C-alpha positions in Angstrom: -4.7 -19.5 18.8 -4.4 -16.0 20.0 -7.1 -14.2 18.9 -6.2 -10.5 17.5 -8.5 -7.8 17.1 -8.6 -6.5 13.5 -7.3 -3.2 14.2 -4.3 -5.5 15.7 -3.6 -7.3 12.9 -3.4 -4.2 10.7 -1.2 -2.8 12.7 0.8 -5.7 12.8 1.1 -6.6 9.2 0.7 -3.0 7.8 4.8 -2.6 7.6 4.9 -6.1 6.1 2.6 -5.9 3.4 4.6 -2.8 2.7 7.8 -3.0 3.1 8.6 -0.4 5.2 9.5 -1.8 8.7 11.9 -2.2 11.7 13.3 -5.4 14.0 11.4 -4.1 16.5 8.5 -4.3 14.0 9.3 -7.5 12.9 10.5 -8.5 16.7 6.3 -7.6 18.1 5.0 -9.4 15.0 7.3 -12.8 15.5 5.6 -12.7 19.4 2.3 -12.1 18.4 2.4 -15.3 16.0 4.1 -17.4 18.0 1.2 -18.7 19.5 2.9 -21.7 21.8 6.0 -19.2 23.0 8.9 -21.4 22.1 10.5 -18.2 20.2 10.1 -20.9 16.9 7.1 -20.3 14.0 6.0 -23.4 13.1 3.5 -24.1 9.7 0.8 -24.0 12.0 1.4 -20.4 13.3 2.2 -19.3 9.8 -1.4 -20.9 8.4 -3.2 -19.6 11.3 -2.3 -15.7 10.0 -3.4 -16.8 6.2 -6.6 -17.7 8.2 -7.5 -14.4 9.7 -6.8 -12.9 6.1 -8.8 -15.3 4.7 -6.2 -17.1 2.6 -5.2 -20.5 2.3 -2.2 -22.2 0.6 -0.9 -25.4 0.5 0.7 -27.4 3.0 3.2 -28.0 0.7 3.9 -24.0 -0.3 4.5 -22.9 3.0 6.5 -26.3 4.2 8.5 -25.1 0.6 9.4 -21.7 1.7 10.4 -22.3 5.4 12.8 -25.4 3.7 14.2 -23.0 1.9 15.9 -20.5 5.1 16.0 -23.5 7.5 16.3 -27.6 7.8 14.3 -27.1 11.4 10.8 -27.1 9.8 9.7 -23.9 11.7 11.3 -20.0 11.6 13.7 -18.5 14.4 13.2 -15.1 14.6 16.5 -14.8 12.5 14.6 -16.9 10.1 11.6 -15.4 10.0 12.8 -11.8 8.9 14.7 -13.6 6.0 11.3 -15.1 5.6 9.9 -11.5 5.4 12.9 -10.1 3.4 12.5 -12.5 1.2 9.0 -11.5 0.3 7.9 -14.6 1.1 4.7 -13.3 3.7 4.1 -10.5 1.2 3.4 -13.8 -1.6 1.3 -15.6 1.4 -1.0 -12.5 2.1 -0.9 -11.1 -1.4 -0.1 -13.8 -4.5 -1.0 -10.9 -7.1 2.0 -8.9 -6.3 4.5 -11.6 -7.0 4.7 -14.0 -9.2 7.2 -16.4 -7.6 8.0 -17.1 -4.0 10.1 -13.7 -3.5 12.6 -11.6 -4.7 15.7 -13.6 -5.0 
């Protein structure tokens, strides 16, 4: 697991939380979260992100969100973009912002 400073963490996630991001920022966030450098985000890598912000979600909820996007049980960069665009990341990071799993 890569250790991020608080400043690095804020720099990576602020655009996602505010909804003001571009592909470069998403790619940078994806590559930082991809701790095993396999070009995918697995469930554990997403859970690690939640641990950093002091949140924990059931394995089922994270697995369900991933399963809505792919059958691989891990997210490619394109899947990750959908994960962000559908509001799943915001739901995990800030659950009071949304009662569902995104903006579908």
